[in-house]
C-alpha positions as CSV (number, residue, x, y, z in Angstrom):
1,X,144.8,50.6,92.7
2,X,143.5,47.6,90.8
3,X,145.0,45.4,93.6
4,X,143.3,47.4,96.2
5,X,140.0,47.1,94.2
6,X,140.3,43.4,94.1
7,X,141.1,43.1,97.8
8,X,138.1,45.2,98.7
9,X,135.8,43.2,96.4
10,X,137.0,40.0,98.1
11,X,136.9,41.5,101.6
12,X,133.3,42.4,101.3
13,X,132.3,39.4,99.0
14,X,130.9,41.9,96.5
15,X,131.3,39.7,93.3
16,X,133.5,37.2,91.6
17,X,134.9,36.5,88.2
18,X,131.8,34.2,87.4
19,X,129.2,37.0,88.0
20,X,127.7,39.0,85.2
21,X,128.6,42.6,86.0
22,X,126.9,45.7,84.7
23,X,128.6,49.0,85.3
24,X,126.3,52.1,85.8
25,X,128.3,54.6,83.8
26,X,127.7,58.5,83.4
27,X,131.0,59.3,81.5
28,X,132.2,61.3,84.6
29,X,135.6,60.8,86.2
30,X,134.5,58.3,88.9
31,X,132.7,55.8,86.5
32,X,135.4,56.1,83.9
33,X,138.1,55.1,86.5
34,X,135.9,52.2,87.7
35,X,135.6,50.9,84.0
36,X,139.4,51.1,83.6
37,X,140.1,49.4,87.0
38,X,137.8,46.6,86.1
39,X,139.4,46.1,82.8
40,X,142.9,46.2,84.3
41,X,141.8,43.7,86.9
42,X,140.5,41.3,84.3
43,X,136.8,41.6,85.1
44,X,134.3,41.2,82.1
45,X,131.5,43.8,82.3
46,X,128.8,45.6,80.4
47,X,127.7,49.1,80.7
48,X,124.4,51.0,81.4
49,X,123.8,54.6,80.7
50,X,120.8,56.9,81.3
51,X,120.3,60.1,79.2
52,X,117.7,62.2,81.0
53,X,118.2,65.1,78.5
54,X,118.4,67.5,81.4
55,X,121.4,69.3,80.0
56,X,120.5,69.4,76.4
57,X,123.5,69.0,74.1
58,X,125.7,68.3,77.0
59,X,123.6,65.1,77.9
60,X,123.9,63.9,74.3
61,X,127.7,64.4,74.4
62,X,127.8,62.1,77.5
63,X,126.0,59.5,75.6
64,X,128.2,59.6,72.5
65,X,131.2,59.5,75.0
66,X,129.9,56.4,76.6
67,X,129.3,54.7,73.5
68,X,132.8,55.2,72.4
69,X,134.1,54.1,75.8
70,X,132.2,50.9,75.7
71,X,133.8,50.2,72.2
72,X,137.1,50.8,73.7
73,X,136.7,48.3,76.4
74,X,134.8,45.8,74.3
75,X,131.7,46.1,76.7
76,X,128.1,45.7,75.8
77,X,126.1,48.8,76.2
78,X,122.5,49.6,77.3
79,X,121.2,53.1,76.9
80,X,117.8,54.4,78.3
81,X,116.3,57.8,77.6
82,X,113.8,59.2,80.2
83,X,112.0,62.3,80.6
84,X,112.8,63.1,84.3
85,X,110.9,66.5,84.4
86,X,107.7,65.0,83.2
87,X,108.0,62.1,85.6
88,X,108.7,64.6,88.4
89,X,105.5,66.5,87.6
90,X,103.4,63.2,87.5
91,X,104.9,61.8,90.7
92,X,104.9,65.1,92.8
93,X,108.6,65.1,93.5
94,X,111.8,66.7,92.6
95,X,113.6,66.2,89.3
96,X,116.5,64.7,91.3
97,X,114.3,62.2,93.1
98,X,112.5,61.4,89.9
99,X,115.9,60.7,88.0
100,X,117.1,58.5,90.7
101,X,113.8,56.5,90.8
102,X,113.8,56.1,87.0
103,X,117.5,55.1,87.0
104,X,117.2,52.4,89.6
105,X,113.9,51.0,88.4
106,X,115.5,50.6,85.1
107,X,118.5,48.8,86.8
108,X,116.1,46.5,88.6
109,X,114.5,45.5,85.2
110,X,117.9,45.0,83.6
111,X,118.8,42.5,86.4
112,X,115.4,40.8,86.7
113,X,115.9,37.1,86.2
114,X,113.8,35.3,83.7
115,X,114.2,31.4,83.8
116,X,117.9,31.6,84.7
117,X,118.8,33.6,81.5
118,X,122.7,33.6,81.4
119,X,122.7,37.1,79.6
120,X,121.0,38.9,82.5
121,X,123.3,40.8,84.8
122,X,123.7,39.7,88.4
123,X,125.3,42.7,89.8
124,X,124.9,46.4,89.2
125,X,128.2,48.4,89.9
126,X,128.3,52.2,90.8
127,X,131.3,54.4,91.1
128,X,130.5,55.9,94.7
129,X,133.7,56.5,96.5
130,X,134.9,57.4,100.0
131,X,134.2,61.2,99.7
132,X,130.7,60.4,98.5
133,X,130.3,58.2,101.6
134,X,131.5,61.1,104.0
135,X,129.2,63.6,102.2
136,X,126.3,61.2,102.6
137,X,127.0,60.6,106.3
138,X,127.0,64.5,106.9
139,X,123.8,65.1,104.9
140,X,122.1,62.3,106.8
141,X,123.1,63.6,110.2
142,X,121.7,67.0,109.5
143,X,118.6,65.5,107.9
144,X,118.0,63.4,111.1
145,X,117.8,60.1,109.4
146,X,118.9,58.2,112.5
147,X,121.6,55.6,112.9
148,X,121.0,53.9,109.6
149,X,122.0,57.2,107.9
150,X,125.2,57.4,109.9
151,X,126.6,54.2,108.6
152,X,126.9,56.0,105.1
153,X,126.8,54.1,101.9
154,X,127.0,50.3,102.2
155,X,129.5,48.3,100.0
156,X,126.5,46.1,98.9
157,X,122.8,46.2,99.0
158,X,121.1,43.3,97.2
159,X,122.4,43.5,93.5
160,X,123.8,46.9,93.9
161,X,127.5,47.0,94.7
162,X,130.0,49.8,95.2
163,X,133.6,48.5,94.9
164,X,135.3,52.0,95.0
165,X,134.3,53.0,98.4
166,X,138.0,52.3,99.5
167,X,139.2,55.2,97.3
168,X,139.2,58.9,97.9
169,X,138.4,61.4,95.2
170,X,142.0,62.7,95.2
171,X,143.2,59.0,94.5
172,X,140.7,58.6,91.6
173,X,141.8,62.0,90.0
174,X,145.6,60.9,90.5
175,X,144.8,57.5,88.8
176,X,143.0,59.1,85.9
177,X,145.8,61.5,85.4
178,X,148.6,59.0,85.5
179,X,146.7,56.7,83.1
180,X,145.8,59.8,80.9
181,X,142.1,58.8,80.9
182,X,139.4,60.9,79.3
183,X,136.2,61.7,80.8
184,X,133.4,64.3,80.6
185,X,132.4,67.0,83.0
186,X,128.8,67.5,84.3
187,X,128.3,71.2,84.5
188,X,125.6,70.7,87.2
189,X,128.4,69.4,89.6
190,X,129.5,73.1,90.0
191,X,126.0,74.3,91.1
192,X,125.5,74.6,95.0
193,X,121.7,74.5,94.2
194,X,122.2,70.8,94.9
195,X,122.5,69.6,98.5
196,X,125.5,67.3,97.9
197,X,127.4,70.1,96.1
198,X,126.6,72.6,98.9
199,X,128.2,70.2,101.4
200,X,131.1,69.5,99.1
201,X,132.0,73.0,98.2
202,X,130.8,75.1,101.2
203,X,130.4,72.9,104.4
204,X,133.3,70.5,104.4
205,X,136.1,72.9,103.5
206,X,134.9,75.1,106.4
207,X,135.1,72.1,108.7
208,X,138.5,71.1,107.3
209,X,140.0,74.6,108.2
210,X,139.5,73.5,111.8
211,X,139.9,69.7,111.6
212,X,142.1,68.9,108.7
213,X,141.6,65.1,109.2
214,X,137.9,65.4,109.2
215,X,137.3,63.2,106.0
216,X,139.3,60.3,107.3
217,X,137.7,60.7,110.7
218,X,134.2,60.6,109.2
219,X,135.0,57.5,107.1
220,X,136.3,55.8,110.2
221,X,133.1,56.8,112.0
222,X,130.9,55.4,109.1
223,X,132.6,51.8,109.6
224,X,132.0,52.0,113.5
225,X,128.3,53.0,112.8
226,X,127.9,50.1,110.7
227,X,128.8,47.7,113.5
228,X,126.7,50.0,115.9
229,X,123.6,49.7,113.6
230,X,124.0,45.9,113.7
231,X,123.8,45.8,117.4
232,X,121.1,48.4,117.3
233,X,118.9,46.4,115.0
234,X,119.4,43.2,116.9
235,X,118.3,45.0,120.3
236,X,115.2,46.5,118.5
237,X,114.2,43.2,117.1
238,X,114.5,41.6,120.6
239,X,112.3,44.5,122.0
240,X,109.7,44.0,119.4
241,X,109.5,40.2,119.9
242,X,108.9,40.9,123.6
243,X,106.2,43.5,123.2
244,X,104.3,43.1,120.1
245,X,101.3,40.7,119.9
246,X,99.7,40.1,116.5
247,X,96.0,39.7,116.4
248,X,94.6,39.5,113.0
249,X,95.5,42.6,111.1
250,X,96.1,44.5,114.4
251,X,99.3,44.7,116.7
252,X,98.7,45.0,120.4
253,X,101.2,46.5,122.8
254,X,100.8,46.3,126.5
255,X,101.2,49.7,128.0
256,X,102.7,48.9,131.3
257,X,105.4,46.8,129.7
258,X,106.0,49.3,127.1
259,X,106.6,52.0,129.7
260,X,109.2,49.8,131.4
261,X,111.1,49.4,128.2
262,X,114.7,50.8,128.2
263,X,115.0,53.5,125.3
264,X,111.2,53.8,125.3
265,X,111.1,56.6,122.8
266,X,113.4,55.0,120.2
267,X,111.8,51.6,120.5
268,X,108.4,53.2,120.1
269,X,109.6,55.0,117.0
270,X,111.0,51.8,115.6
271,X,107.6,50.1,116.0
272,X,105.3,52.7,114.6
273,X,107.5,53.9,111.5
274,X,106.7,50.6,109.9
275,X,103.0,51.8,109.8
276,X,103.5,55.1,108.0
277,X,104.1,57.2,111.2
278,X,106.7,60.1,111.2
279,X,109.3,60.8,113.8
280,X,107.5,63.9,114.8
281,X,104.5,61.7,115.7
282,X,106.4,59.6,118.3
283,X,105.7,62.1,121.0
284,X,102.1,62.0,120.2
285,X,101.9,58.3,120.4
286,X,103.9,58.5,123.8
287,X,101.2,60.8,125.2
288,X,98.7,58.1,124.6
289,X,100.3,56.0,127.2
290,X,98.7,58.3,129.8
291,X,95.4,59.3,127.9
292,X,91.9,57.9,128.2
293,X,90.6,55.0,126.2
294,X,89.5,56.0,122.7
295,X,92.2,58.6,121.9
296,X,94.3,57.8,118.8
297,X,97.0,59.2,116.6
298,X,96.8,58.6,112.7
299,X,99.2,58.0,109.9
300,X,98.0,57.8,106.3
301,X,97.5,54.0,106.6
302,X,97.1,53.1,110.3
303,X,95.9,54.4,113.7
304,X,97.6,53.8,117.2
305,X,94.5,53.7,119.6
306,X,94.7,53.7,123.4
307,X,92.2,50.9,124.6
308,X,92.4,50.4,128.3
309,X,95.8,48.9,129.1
310,X,96.9,48.5,125.4
311,X,98.0,50.5,122.5
312,X,96.5,49.0,119.3
313,X,98.0,49.6,115.8
314,X,95.2,49.0,113.3
315,X,94.7,49.8,109.7
316,X,92.7,52.9,108.6
317,X,89.5,52.6,106.8
318,X,90.0,54.7,103.5
319,X,86.8,56.6,104.4
320,X,87.8,57.7,107.8
321,X,91.6,58.3,107.5
322,X,92.9,61.5,108.8
323,X,96.1,62.7,107.4
324,X,98.1,65.1,109.7
325,X,100.3,68.0,108.0
326,X,102.5,69.3,110.8
327,X,104.0,72.3,108.8
328,X,106.0,73.3,105.8
329,X,106.2,72.5,102.1
330,X,106.2,68.9,100.8
331,X,104.0,66.2,99.2
332,X,101.5,64.3,101.4
333,X,100.5,60.8,100.4
334,X,96.6,60.1,100.5
335,X,94.9,56.8,100.3
336,X,94.0,55.4,96.8
337,X,97.2,56.6,95.1
338,X,96.4,60.4,95.5
339,X,98.5,63.1,96.9
340,X,98.5,66.7,98.2
341,X,101.4,69.1,97.5
342,X,101.9,71.9,99.9
343,X,103.8,75.0,98.6
344,X,104.6,78.4,100.1
345,X,104.8,81.3,97.4
346,X,106.1,84.6,98.1
347,X,104.9,87.7,96.3
348,X,103.4,85.5,93.3
349,X,99.7,86.2,93.9
350,X,99.3,87.9,90.4
351,X,101.0,85.1,88.4
352,X,98.9,82.3,89.7
353,X,96.0,80.8,87.6
354,X,93.6,79.0,89.9
355,X,92.2,75.6,88.9
356,X,89.7,73.1,90.5
357,X,92.4,71.0,91.9
358,X,94.3,73.9,93.3
359,X,93.4,76.0,96.6
360,X,95.1,79.2,96.9
361,X,95.0,80.5,100.5
362,X,96.5,83.5,102.3
363,X,99.3,82.0,104.2
364,X,99.3,84.5,106.9
365,X,95.8,83.5,107.8
366,X,96.5,79.8,108.0
367,X,98.0,78.1,111.0
368,X,99.5,74.7,111.2
369,X,98.8,71.7,111.8
370,X,96.3,70.9,109.0
371,X,94.2,67.8,108.7
372,X,92.9,66.1,105.6
373,X,89.9,64.0,106.2
374,X,86.5,62.8,104.8
375,X,83.8,65.3,105.3
376,X,81.3,64.6,108.2
377,X,77.7,65.4,108.8
378,X,77.6,69.0,110.1
379,X,80.7,70.3,108.5
380,X,80.3,73.8,107.0
381,X,82.2,76.6,105.3
382,X,81.8,80.0,103.8
383,X,82.0,79.1,100.1
384,X,84.3,81.5,98.1
385,X,82.4,84.7,97.1
386,X,79.6,84.0,99.8
387,X,79.0,85.7,103.2
388,X,76.9,83.0,104.7
389,X,78.0,79.6,105.8
390,X,76.9,76.4,104.1
391,X,76.9,72.9,105.1
392,X,79.1,70.7,103.0
393,X,76.4,68.3,102.4
394,X,74.2,71.0,100.8
395,X,77.2,72.3,98.7
396,X,77.7,68.9,97.3
397,X,74.0,68.5,96.6
398,X,73.9,71.7,94.8
399,X,76.8,70.9,92.7
400,X,75.0,67.6,91.9
401,X,77.8,65.3,93.0
402,X,76.8,61.6,92.9
403,X,76.8,59.5,96.1
404,X,80.2,57.9,95.2
405,X,81.6,61.3,94.6
406,X,80.3,62.5,98.0
407,X,81.8,59.5,99.7
408,X,85.2,60.2,98.3
409,X,85.2,64.0,98.9
410,X,87.7,65.1,101.5
411,X,88.3,68.5,103.3
412,X,91.4,70.4,104.7
413,X,90.7,71.4,108.2
414,X,92.4,74.0,110.5
415,X,91.4,74.5,114.1
416,X,88.0,73.0,113.4
417,X,87.5,75.3,110.4
418,X,87.4,74.1,106.8
419,X,89.9,75.8,104.5
420,X,88.9,73.6,101.4
421,X,86.5,71.1,100.3
422,X,89.1,69.5,98.0
423,X,88.4,70.1,94.3
424,X,85.2,72.0,95.0
425,X,85.4,75.2,97.1
426,X,87.7,77.1,99.3
427,X,86.4,79.1,102.4
428,X,86.0,82.7,101.7
429,X,87.6,83.8,104.8
430,X,91.0,82.5,103.8
431,X,91.0,83.6,100.1
432,X,93.9,85.7,98.7
433,X,93.4,89.4,98.3
434,X,95.3,92.4,96.8
435,X,96.8,92.7,100.2
436,X,98.1,89.1,100.3
437,X,101.9,88.8,100.4
438,X,102.3,85.0,101.0
439,X,100.3,82.3,99.3
440,X,99.8,78.8,100.5
441,X,99.1,76.6,97.6
442,X,97.5,73.2,97.9
443,X,97.5,71.0,94.8
444,X,95.4,67.8,94.7
445,X,96.3,65.1,92.1
446,X,96.1,61.5,91.3
447,X,99.0,59.5,90.1
448,X,98.7,58.1,86.6
449,X,96.5,55.1,86.7
450,X,94.9,56.0,89.9
């Protein structure tokens, strides 16, 4: 296998013996095998291990094992300790997403060049293998990530390289068994609560029962999609060059020319996604082609505006940005480093403690889509506990908000009705009651330092 590793490294020009290699090592089977293969192949490398403390004593056991392994191979070792749960709460994301960001941000710092320092690693190696690649391809297909997701995991992305993509999980296990290698098991790998584990333990075995060669077929497909993506990107770049006219900080697109473009919907998506628009908004932008002047579709940072025979992509002004929430749970980024978390809670009305930054609404009374925008003159709602409507301007004055506070106040709107003046009051018509069975919880927060 070490010969196959060397051939794969050379074929994809991943690194050479003069490079300074740093192996991201967890202590699990895959990274232990990669460490042994590198050692057997004569490569000099260091190790980097992250302890998130998510599994208590098991996490500390992994760290101790990696320390012993580094000594065994004569490798330098860097260890980082991060609180992934706290970071996830601060950033408004899942623990898995937080852990990944913390890990790769640390890798970036470890490989940041400072005046050509010869001790700084030039490459970060991870132990992703062929089965990981196949699982990623399948997950991306079902998530709808587009053609870039179907290519799977690339052998190299900048300083990040994956020299084991040529090996299957079965081959890696066989190697470890024959070499009598020791490794640690991560108990979370058995939980189907994680998407990858669910595909690994549930989805793929069912497909293999009908198509025994599915893993190899998908690996072959991933290789083909890499070539397809290169052709696709080349064609998209050509279409953009023919369509887009940069005018200051605006992009102008001739409507008639756009309408004649082959693959119109796909090309339009590739254009607008760079400006914060989602795939779901592509059809809305398409509708602008036949709309009257002045109509627009907004993302968190930009608007696509119909102006006579043109579509104009222009930056949002922070004070008039309109954020569109199509439906479902998730976190919505707002201008100025703020965000709004949307959650649906079942049968939990009695356990919830309200706070100014949280709106608790009867989910059965709320209809998507929702809009987040700055308040306007004439806006009104029925403040919680009141039977009479009140203008937002009067509400903010009664609360003695300063002019700056007023200027930065946003509202959540549904069908031209205000559900919430963010951080101030919800509308009494949408409050939770003893009869409420489902709660829509909206949480507003600023990122640290924001």
